[in-house]
Backbone as CSV, one residue per row, in Angstrom:
resi,resn,N_x,N_y,N_z,CA_x,CA_y,CA_z,C_x,C_y,C_z
1,MET,0.603,-1.177,-0.290,0.079,-0.197,0.274,1.045,1.331,-0.390
2,LYS,0.301,2.271,-0.592,0.911,3.454,-0.537,0.652,4.753,0.392
3,PHE,1.048,5.416,0.331,0.812,6.495,1.372,1.208,7.753,0.658
4,ARG,0.129,9.019,0.390,0.640,9.818,0.060,0.409,10.944,1.179
5,ARG,1.288,12.059,1.128,1.175,13.143,1.801,0.696,13.942,0.736
6,LYS,-0.135,14.886,1.719,-1.227,16.293,0.955,-0.612,17.382,1.155
7,SER,-0.463,18.137,-0.001,0.107,19.312,0.483,-0.866,20.304,0.738
8,THR,-0.418,21.638,1.945,-1.354,22.115,2.235,-1.156,23.434,1.524
9,THR,-0.456,23.394,1.160,0.123,24.946,-0.543,-0.330,24.571,-1.413
10,GLY,-1.429,25.521,-1.664,-2.498,25.074,-2.883,-2.312,26.282,-3.634
11,ASP,-1.198,26.677,-3.960,-0.848,27.936,-5.040,-0.545,26.964,-6.633
12,ALA,-1.500,27.281,-7.275,-1.912,26.687,-8.474,-0.997,27.318,-9.317
13,GLU,-0.703,28.463,-9.416,0.252,29.380,-10.318,1.490,29.101,-10.354
14,SER,2.163,28.469,-8.988,3.171,28.180,-8.765,4.000,27.070,-9.387
15,PRO,5.018,27.535,-10.563,5.776,26.164,-11.636,6.079,25.002,-10.555
16,GLU,6.435,25.028,-9.771,6.828,24.188,-8.288,5.772,23.396,-8.384
17,VAL,4.988,24.415,-7.606,4.359,22.752,-6.806,2.973,22.525,-8.579
18,ALA,2.501,23.360,-9.656,1.824,22.432,-10.243,2.541,21.377,-11.094
19,SER,3.779,21.520,-11.444,4.779,20.887,-11.901,4.928,18.835,-10.912
20,SER,4.389,19.293,-9.651,5.537,18.122,-9.471,4.422,17.888,-8.129
21,GLU,4.475,16.685,-7.738,3.654,15.862,-6.699,4.091,15.992,-5.429
22,ALA,2.993,15.478,-4.465,3.404,14.850,-3.419,4.491,13.849,-3.444
23,PRO,5.657,13.275,-2.818,6.147,12.103,-2.833,5.065,11.373,-2.114
24,GLN,5.239,10.015,-2.593,4.680,8.446,-2.484,5.264,7.979,-1.449
25,VAL,4.914,7.753,-0.068,5.612,6.766,0.337,5.434,5.623,0.833
26,GLU,5.847,4.336,0.455,5.855,2.898,0.177,5.465,2.346,1.660
27,ALA,4.591,1.586,1.828,4.826,1.056,3.364,6.192,-0.562,3.510
28,PRO,7.305,-0.599,4.242,8.164,-1.212,4.193,7.600,-2.400,4.451
29,PRO,8.153,-3.587,3.825,8.053,-5.244,3.470,8.033,-5.430,4.983
30,GLY,7.255,-6.039,5.414,7.200,-7.193,6.278,8.673,-8.266,6.376
31,PRO,8.401,-9.003,7.367,7.648,-9.295,8.508,7.232,-8.008,9.499
32,TYR,6.638,-7.921,10.047,6.259,-6.778,10.938,6.018,-7.203,12.364
33,ASP,6.490,-6.596,13.238,6.261,-6.636,14.700,5.068,-5.744,14.984
34,ALA,4.007,-6.935,15.749,2.707,-6.556,16.058,2.883,-4.500,16.123
35,ASP,4.048,-4.033,17.204,3.428,-3.147,17.577,3.765,-1.963,16.067
36,ASP,4.039,-2.338,15.137,4.787,-1.729,13.869,3.744,-1.978,13.393
37,LEU,2.474,-2.067,12.939,2.037,-2.701,12.047,1.746,-1.502,10.830
38,PRO,1.463,-1.364,10.293,1.072,-0.449,9.220,-0.153,-0.415,8.992
39,GLU,-0.767,0.746,8.979,-2.459,0.662,8.633,-2.598,0.626,7.014
40,ASP,-2.700,-1.044,6.731,-2.481,-1.491,5.071,-3.723,-2.038,5.070
41,GLY,-4.884,-2.156,5.826,-6.443,-2.323,5.538,-6.226,-3.604,5.676
42,VAL,-5.775,-4.695,5.555,-5.645,-5.906,6.074,-6.187,-6.304,7.149
43,GLU,-7.216,-7.527,7.150,-7.571,-7.580,7.925,-7.092,-9.647,8.200
44,ARG,-6.325,-9.368,9.360,-5.218,-10.449,9.909,-5.868,-11.471,10.137
45,VAL,-5.609,-13.159,10.377,-6.409,-13.565,11.357,-5.380,-13.768,12.721
46,ASP,-5.888,-12.939,13.913,-5.467,-13.006,14.874,-4.882,-14.660,15.994
47,LEU,-3.736,-14.965,15.876,-3.726,-16.500,15.901,-2.568,-16.214,17.552
48,GLY,-2.574,-15.261,18.127,-1.807,-15.276,19.626,-0.904,-14.285,18.659
49,SER,0.130,-15.148,18.647,1.816,-14.585,18.299,2.041,-14.370,17.322
50,LEU,1.028,-14.527,16.346,0.938,-14.266,14.647,0.031,-13.618,14.122
51,LEU,0.079,-13.388,13.461,-1.305,-12.374,12.985,-1.138,-12.819,11.149
52,ILE,-2.003,-13.554,10.545,-1.510,-14.028,9.203,-2.709,-13.498,8.356
53,ALA,-1.720,-13.090,7.501,-3.167,-11.902,6.464,-4.022,-13.110,5.306
54,PRO,-4.736,-12.930,5.033,-5.823,-14.838,4.282,-4.711,-14.031,3.130
55,GLU,-4.844,-15.281,2.438,-4.103,-15.521,0.735,-5.050,-16.258,0.370
56,GLU,-5.420,-15.599,-0.763,-6.395,-16.088,-2.009,-6.037,-17.474,-2.822
57,GLY,-6.413,-18.543,-2.806,-6.213,-19.988,-2.629,-5.227,-20.171,-2.163
58,ARG,-4.611,-19.993,-0.977,-4.426,-20.761,0.347,-5.298,-21.004,1.218
59,GLU,-5.081,-22.173,2.404,-5.758,-22.312,3.089,-5.074,-22.321,4.897
60,VAL,-5.060,-21.741,5.470,-4.748,-21.412,7.075,-5.234,-22.643,7.875
61,ARG,-4.292,-23.166,8.093,-4.237,-24.329,9.310,-3.505,-24.395,9.973
62,LEU,-3.648,-24.600,11.433,-2.822,-25.129,12.762,-2.283,-26.842,12.746
63,GLN,-1.090,-26.750,13.069,-0.799,-27.945,13.951,-0.866,-28.234,15.051
64,VAL,-1.857,-29.112,15.550,-1.741,-29.103,16.703,-1.643,-30.335,17.357
65,ASP,-1.167,-30.021,18.725,-0.360,-31.244,19.718,-1.617,-32.050,20.495
66,GLU,-2.000,-33.174,19.595,-3.127,-33.898,19.947,-2.997,-34.093,21.597
67,SER,-2.227,-34.338,22.140,-2.149,-35.368,23.411,-1.463,-33.727,24.122
68,THR,-1.831,-32.568,24.036,-1.824,-31.465,24.771,-2.798,-30.512,24.651
69,GLY,-2.927,-30.280,23.197,-3.956,-29.434,22.539,-3.226,-28.153,22.142
70,ASN,-2.338,-28.387,22.607,-1.333,-26.918,22.326,-0.819,-26.679,21.022
71,VAL,-1.102,-25.352,20.243,-0.630,-25.529,18.901,0.359,-25.113,18.370
72,GLN,1.597,-25.696,17.296,2.479,-26.003,17.601,2.822,-25.387,16.177
73,SER,2.174,-24.269,15.029,2.618,-24.309,14.286,1.365,-23.536,13.257
74,VAL,1.781,-22.404,12.347,0.615,-22.496,11.595,1.084,-22.539,10.001
75,MET,-0.109,-23.398,9.413,0.376,-23.342,8.017,-0.361,-23.048,7.188
76,LEU,0.021,-22.713,5.619,-1.201,-21.850,4.719,-0.742,-23.081,3.823
77,ALA,-1.446,-23.779,3.687,-1.428,-24.668,2.095,-2.338,-24.337,0.948
78,GLY,-1.643,-24.219,-0.159,-2.253,-24.179,-1.382,-1.949,-25.479,-2.723
79,ALA,-2.040,-25.544,-3.883,-2.051,-26.239,-5.103,-0.294,-26.734,-4.870
80,ASP,0.342,-25.910,-5.303,1.916,-25.856,-5.499,2.640,-26.438,-4.221
81,GLY,2.555,-25.956,-3.272,2.946,-26.046,-2.176,2.312,-25.135,-1.014
82,ALA,3.411,-25.591,0.285,2.702,-25.346,1.564,4.104,-24.295,2.312
83,ILE,3.562,-23.064,3.310,4.261,-22.964,4.002,4.018,-22.914,5.289
84,GLU,5.159,-23.252,6.459,4.858,-23.298,8.031,5.968,-22.023,8.110
85,ILE,4.509,-21.920,8.951,5.292,-20.614,9.998,5.524,-20.748,11.459
86,ARG,7.016,-20.130,11.822,6.489,-20.703,13.849,7.646,-19.283,14.032
87,ALA,7.115,-18.843,14.961,8.029,-17.933,15.861,8.503,-18.325,17.345
88,PHE,9.719,-17.181,17.413,10.431,-18.097,18.984,11.059,-16.737,19.358
89,ALA,11.176,-16.290,20.535,11.844,-15.917,21.348,13.034,-15.770,21.207
90,ALA,14.021,-14.163,20.914,15.291,-14.434,21.199,15.761,-12.994,21.532
91,PRO,16.971,-12.912,21.805,17.972,-11.746,22.574,17.237,-10.448,21.843
92,ARG,17.379,-9.586,22.911,16.923,-7.750,21.749,18.289,-7.389,20.889
93,ASN,18.763,-8.284,21.201,20.718,-7.783,20.618,20.894,-8.795,20.466
94,GLY,20.919,-9.344,18.566,21.872,-10.457,18.638,20.777,-11.561,17.367
95,ASP,21.924,-12.301,16.739,21.359,-12.758,15.252,21.313,-14.444,15.814
96,LEU,20.039,-14.733,16.458,19.417,-15.773,16.663,19.524,-16.931,15.450
97,TRP,18.636,-16.517,14.221,18.803,-17.262,12.815,20.524,-17.896,12.582
98,ASN,21.225,-16.929,12.890,22.948,-17.412,12.465,23.243,-18.301,13.783
99,GLU,22.740,-17.882,14.847,23.139,-19.329,15.800,22.485,-20.932,15.344
100,VAL,21.410,-20.295,15.140,20.370,-22.406,15.423,20.442,-22.645,13.944
101,ARG,21.244,-21.895,12.885,20.888,-22.404,11.590,21.734,-23.977,11.127
102,PRO,22.940,-23.848,11.675,23.944,-24.640,12.118,23.365,-26.417,12.889
103,GLN,22.785,-25.670,13.573,22.214,-26.667,14.196,20.916,-27.305,13.642
104,ILE,20.194,-26.791,13.253,19.166,-27.408,12.463,19.705,-28.413,11.235
105,ALA,20.483,-27.523,10.868,21.453,-28.586,9.904,22.057,-29.592,10.562
106,ALA,23.181,-29.690,11.141,23.569,-30.899,12.003,22.094,-32.173,12.137
107,ASP,20.977,-31.778,12.725,19.987,-31.920,13.613,19.367,-33.043,11.698
108,THR,19.203,-32.182,11.081,18.856,-32.848,9.746,19.695,-33.859,9.149
109,ALA,21.410,-33.546,9.238,21.933,-34.769,9.451,21.970,-35.667,9.759
110,GLN,21.587,-35.548,10.701,21.891,-36.759,12.228,20.318,-37.761,11.737
111,ARG,19.730,-37.254,11.094,18.417,-38.254,10.661,18.529,-38.743,9.108
112,GLY,19.459,-38.658,8.567,20.140,-38.787,7.374,19.689,-38.259,6.350
113,GLY,18.842,-36.592,6.782,19.006,-36.030,4.877,20.589,-34.598,5.403
114,THR,20.243,-34.006,4.258,20.958,-33.192,3.629,20.764,-31.816,3.991
115,ALA,21.526,-30.855,4.565,21.144,-29.139,4.287,22.227,-28.240,3.979
116,THR,21.781,-27.531,2.775,22.952,-26.769,2.143,22.262,-25.273,2.288
117,GLU,23.346,-24.621,2.433,22.760,-22.984,2.757,22.990,-22.439,1.229
118,ARG,21.667,-21.121,0.892,21.845,-20.826,0.052,21.514,-19.224,0.270
119,GLU,22.099,-18.442,-0.615,21.425,-16.985,-0.118,20.411,-16.367,-0.555
120,GLY,19.136,-16.482,-0.502,17.858,-15.859,-0.505,17.472,-14.832,0.101
121,ARG,16.122,-14.252,-0.655,15.347,-12.902,-0.660,15.614,-12.363,0.832
122,PHE,15.436,-13.331,1.897,15.669,-12.948,3.081,17.206,-13.255,3.771
123,GLY,18.080,-13.274,3.555,19.597,-13.910,3.392,19.567,-14.932,3.182
124,THR,20.327,-15.706,4.352,21.222,-17.311,4.209,19.967,-17.748,4.419
125,GLU,19.572,-19.521,3.940,18.786,-19.843,3.899,19.242,-21.897,3.746
126,LEU,18.288,-22.497,4.267,18.622,-23.772,3.955,17.807,-24.454,3.124
127,LEU,18.343,-25.371,2.091,18.141,-26.447,1.032,17.758,-28.113,2.262
128,CYS,16.908,-28.089,2.056,17.070,-29.607,2.786,16.146,-30.865,1.753
129,GLN,16.801,-31.920,2.066,16.510,-33.260,1.871,16.206,-34.410,2.756
130,MET,15.105,-34.642,3.180,15.063,-35.466,3.798,14.223,-36.885,3.527
131,LYS,14.902,-38.111,4.508,13.659,-39.453,3.459,12.516,-39.526,4.496
132,VAL,11.494,-39.692,4.031,10.305,-40.308,4.961,10.262,-40.688,4.422
133,GLN,8.626,-41.229,5.124,7.893,-42.634,5.419,6.703,-42.796,4.133
134,ARG,6.235,-43.402,3.228,4.932,-43.745,2.733,4.441,-44.004,2.817
135,PRO,2.894,-43.152,3.448,1.923,-44.477,3.770,1.664,-45.452,3.197
136,GLU,1.806,-45.867,2.214,1.699,-47.143,1.281,2.982,-47.862,1.782
137,GLY,3.474,-47.599,2.044,5.036,-47.807,2.188,6.019,-47.203,1.624
138,GLY,7.157,-47.990,1.899,8.903,-47.782,1.176,8.636,-45.955,1.577
139,THR,9.819,-45.041,1.143,10.484,-44.367,1.456,10.511,-43.265,0.193
140,ALA,10.669,-41.700,0.298,10.990,-41.091,-0.322,11.675,-39.451,0.281
141,THR,12.180,-39.286,-0.985,12.714,-38.004,-0.146,12.116,-36.747,-0.289
142,GLN,11.836,-35.545,0.920,10.789,-35.034,0.432,12.099,-33.251,0.844
143,PRO,12.003,-32.345,-0.208,13.078,-31.246,-0.275,11.768,-30.400,1.049
144,SER,12.340,-29.107,1.175,12.317,-28.752,2.012,12.641,-27.295,2.361
145,ARG,12.651,-25.749,2.545,13.558,-24.827,2.208,13.009,-24.022,3.932
146,ILE,14.046,-23.597,4.668,13.989,-22.748,6.035,14.654,-21.704,5.742
147,VAL,13.804,-20.776,5.847,13.879,-19.749,5.982,14.228,-18.783,7.193
148,GLY,14.875,-17.945,8.020,14.972,-17.277,9.067,15.129,-16.321,9.378
149,ILE,13.864,-15.443,9.663,14.671,-13.995,9.876,14.201,-13.138,11.549
150,ASN,15.345,-12.393,11.536,15.174,-12.053,12.832,14.727,-10.334,12.974
151,GLY,13.857,-10.263,14.046,12.485,-9.532,14.472,13.287,-8.879,15.542
152,PRO,12.571,-7.957,16.143,12.962,-7.233,17.646,12.067,-8.194,19.070
153,ARG,13.353,-9.151,19.174,13.398,-9.698,20.424,12.148,-11.605,19.900
154,TRP,12.386,-11.458,18.672,11.636,-12.252,17.908,12.514,-12.953,16.659
155,LEU,12.553,-14.021,16.811,13.045,-14.901,14.961,11.881,-16.077,14.605
156,LEU,10.896,-15.416,13.631,10.130,-15.528,12.408,11.076,-16.933,11.841
157,ARG,10.293,-18.062,11.787,11.004,-19.260,11.214,10.144,-19.901,9.742
158,ALA,10.737,-20.468,8.790,9.338,-20.348,7.793,9.745,-21.404,6.853
159,THR,8.886,-22.871,7.044,9.505,-23.542,6.033,8.799,-24.229,5.129
160,LEU,9.379,-23.942,4.088,8.665,-23.885,2.458,8.787,-25.596,1.574
161,LEU,7.581,-25.737,1.461,7.394,-27.293,0.986,6.293,-26.935,-0.546
162,GLY,7.048,-28.418,-1.500,6.394,-28.293,-2.496,7.014,-27.629,-3.738
163,ARG,6.705,-27.102,-4.482,7.361,-26.183,-5.417,8.259,-25.182,-5.044
164,PRO,7.350,-24.342,-4.158,9.141,-23.641,-3.784,10.456,-23.166,-3.115
165,ALA,10.098,-24.910,-2.520,11.022,-25.853,-1.983,11.913,-26.270,-3.038
166,ILE,11.502,-27.164,-3.963,11.896,-27.438,-5.724,12.432,-26.956,-6.447
167,GLU,11.751,-25.556,-6.566,12.285,-24.636,-7.207,12.097,-22.813,-6.934
168,PRO,13.017,-22.919,-5.759,13.242,-21.553,-5.613,13.135,-20.009,-6.173
169,GLU,13.929,-20.523,-7.504,13.685,-19.252,-7.732,13.107,-18.656,-8.847
170,ALA,11.807,-19.665,-8.780,11.054,-20.151,-9.953,10.247,-18.862,-9.614
171,GLN,9.494,-18.160,-10.327,8.539,-16.851,-10.074,7.346,-17.406,-8.964
172,GLY,6.951,-18.486,-8.787,5.965,-18.972,-8.367,6.245,-18.975,-7.016
173,SER,7.695,-19.347,-6.734,8.191,-19.280,-5.403,8.052,-17.859,-4.537
174,GLY,8.270,-16.988,-5.747,8.555,-15.107,-4.703,7.098,-15.238,-4.384
175,GLU,6.021,-15.836,-4.678,5.087,-15.562,-4.158,4.665,-16.123,-3.017
176,TRP,4.547,-17.362,-2.768,5.352,-17.681,-1.213,5.806,-16.739,-0.163
177,GLU,6.769,-16.398,-1.145,7.837,-15.576,0.004,7.293,-14.400,0.123
178,ASP,6.042,-14.100,-0.576,5.108,-12.934,-0.233,4.190,-12.779,0.879
179,VAL,3.855,-14.344,1.315,3.378,-14.585,2.357,3.721,-13.979,3.570
180,LEU,5.649,-13.955,3.382,6.251,-13.604,4.889,6.405,-12.115,5.181
181,THR,5.989,-11.223,4.338,6.244,-9.889,3.946,4.940,-9.166,4.942
182,ARG,3.333,-10.165,4.753,2.463,-9.509,5.664,2.187,-10.497,7.029
183,VAL,2.992,-11.018,7.526,2.895,-11.450,8.631,3.655,-10.658,9.185
184,ALA,2.484,-10.552,10.773,2.969,-9.663,11.871,3.358,-10.662,13.322
185,VAL,4.800,-10.480,14.336,4.437,-11.318,14.815,4.136,-10.220,16.431
186,ARG,3.433,-10.928,17.356,2.894,-10.461,18.212,4.439,-10.860,19.662
187,ARG,5.483,-10.324,20.225,6.217,-10.777,20.986,5.511,-11.077,22.843
188,GLY,5.025,-9.944,22.977,4.632,-9.790,23.947,5.475,-9.124,25.257
189,THR,5.087,-8.732,26.082,6.238,-7.784,27.240,7.182,-9.166,28.111
190,HIS,6.517,-10.428,28.514,7.012,-10.921,29.058,7.940,-11.676,28.677
191,ALA,8.728,-12.234,30.012,10.123,-12.953,29.825,10.235,-14.450,29.266
192,LEU,10.930,-15.047,27.955,10.355,-15.814,27.654,12.360,-16.846,27.564
193,PRO,12.212,-17.870,27.694,13.905,-17.954,27.416,13.989,-18.099,25.877
194,VAL,15.657,-17.911,25.494,15.803,-17.735,24.080,15.297,-19.005,23.034
195,GLY,14.957,-18.917,22.322,14.342,-20.524,21.590,13.436,-20.551,22.016
196,GLU,12.792,-20.507,22.659,11.184,-20.807,23.120,10.327,-20.253,22.016
197,PRO,9.166,-21.430,21.464,8.294,-20.847,20.718,7.289,-19.790,21.713
198,LEU,6.813,-18.868,20.632,5.795,-18.221,20.868,4.602,-18.659,20.714
199,PRO,3.638,-18.518,21.703,2.426,-19.082,21.929,1.242,-18.653,21.307
200,LEU,0.715,-19.684,20.611,-0.265,-19.485,19.323,-2.359,-19.893,19.944
201,ILE,-2.743,-19.659,19.776,-3.839,-19.704,20.059,-4.793,-20.488,19.180
202,LEU,-5.803,-20.881,18.876,-6.352,-21.815,18.271,-8.175,-21.204,18.352
203,PRO,-8.270,-20.389,17.207,-9.937,-19.801,16.688,-10.744,-21.130,16.531
204,ASP,-11.917,-20.767,16.710,-12.809,-21.821,16.740,-12.967,-22.173,15.282
205,GLN,-13.165,-21.262,14.247,-12.684,-21.424,13.064,-11.883,-22.311,12.172
206,ALA,-10.621,-22.385,13.002,-9.723,-23.066,12.208,-9.271,-24.610,11.666
207,ARG,-8.857,-25.056,10.968,-8.641,-26.263,10.855,-7.830,-26.579,11.405
208,ARG,-8.087,-28.063,12.583,-7.087,-28.802,13.328,-6.528,-29.687,12.760
209,VAL,-5.213,-29.510,12.086,-3.771,-30.402,11.843,-3.021,-31.294,12.539
210,SER,-3.190,-32.391,12.619,-2.123,-33.070,13.246,-0.874,-32.653,12.840
211,PRO,0.490,-32.771,13.622,1.768,-32.640,13.277,2.383,-33.807,12.622
212,PRO,2.968,-33.815,11.529,3.154,-35.437,10.680,4.111,-36.253,12.110
213,ALA,4.437,-36.989,11.969,5.008,-38.091,12.849,6.006,-37.593,11.991
């Protein structure tokens, strides 16, 4: 959305006024801190620590731990892929994504997969390949792409699946990345250990989806 500043000097005979328009200020791209959310007219779904903008052609789902009833993550699913979004507590000054990225890569390798770094739209990200069990038997390789974005006392982590993970340079993948630019994170003022997931709530109208094994 663009914000236009209106001039209060309506001198129509002045060449300078007549030949120039007031500058247009474009709202900075997100993800946003909830306290700095611009007035962009978007009615976001309030999930507690995450405010998610509805996306045409994509369904908002919540992954819920059935044993505890706690919401673990938010997923937007579409025809060609999906994006799982989580937010974590982070130090006021620091680069938590730079710290946890090697840990994610090491954990992926320990489970028999691979994780390689690449430079993307939001900085350094991980391209992962993991062996998974097929429901009908046998194994398959599931590609994923993990993006981390540092915010004020929070880290937003997104895992892209499907086409945006397989073809990160494709035009459609950019549209999936755009989803993150409309997300807002509500950190809260309470103290939390670094790396602690920020709590999510389950609206009545949300679809419950159990996390994969």
